[in-house]
C-alpha positions in Angstrom: -4.8 49.2 -31.0 -3.8 50.4 -27.6 -0.2 49.9 -26.6 -1.3 48.9 -23.1 -3.1 45.9 -24.7 0.0 44.5 -26.3 1.4 41.3 -24.9 5.1 41.6 -25.7 7.9 39.2 -24.6 11.4 40.7 -24.4 14.7 39.3 -25.4 17.5 40.8 -23.2 21.1 41.2 -24.0 24.1 40.3 -21.8 23.7 43.5 -19.8 20.0 42.6 -19.0 18.6 45.5 -21.1 15.8 44.6 -23.5 17.1 44.3 -27.1 14.2 42.8 -29.0 10.4 42.3 -28.7 8.3 39.3 -29.6 4.6 39.9 -30.3 1.8 37.6 -31.1 1.4 37.6 -34.9 -2.1 39.2 -34.8 -0.8 42.1 -32.7 2.1 42.6 -35.0 -0.2 42.6 -38.1 -2.5 45.1 -36.4 0.4 47.4 -35.7 1.5 47.1 -39.3 -2.0 48.0 -40.4 -2.1 51.0 -38.0 1.3 52.1 -39.4 0.0 51.9 -42.9 -3.1 53.9 -42.0 -0.9 56.6 -40.4 1.4 56.7 -43.5 -1.7 57.2 -45.8 -3.0 60.0 -43.5 0.3 61.7 -43.6 0.5 61.5 -47.4 -3.0 63.0 -47.8 -2.9 65.7 -45.1 -2.6 68.5 -47.7 -5.6 67.3 -49.7 -8.8 69.4 -49.5 -11.5 68.1 -47.3 -15.1 67.2 -48.4 -18.0 67.7 -46.0 -20.0 64.6 -44.9 -23.1 66.1 -46.6 -21.2 66.5 -49.9 -20.1 62.9 -49.7 -23.7 61.7 -49.1 -24.9 63.8 -52.0 -22.3 62.4 -54.4 -23.1 58.8 -53.3 -26.8 59.4 -53.9 -26.1 60.9 -57.3 -24.0 57.9 -58.2 -26.7 55.5 -57.0 -24.6 54.0 -54.2 -26.9 55.1 -51.5 
């Protein structure tokens, strides 16, 4: 999701400064999903990587491809 594509509505306080944001539920759920994906990436950043070819080889060996 691109932040420029969000359709927020703002709730302002007595001084006219934005205090809260209202988003369409689908946009909110997409942001939560993106946040969850980023958290998982951060948790796994130290794991060793596997090449694409190795993944394909393992999938073929397991009969999944």
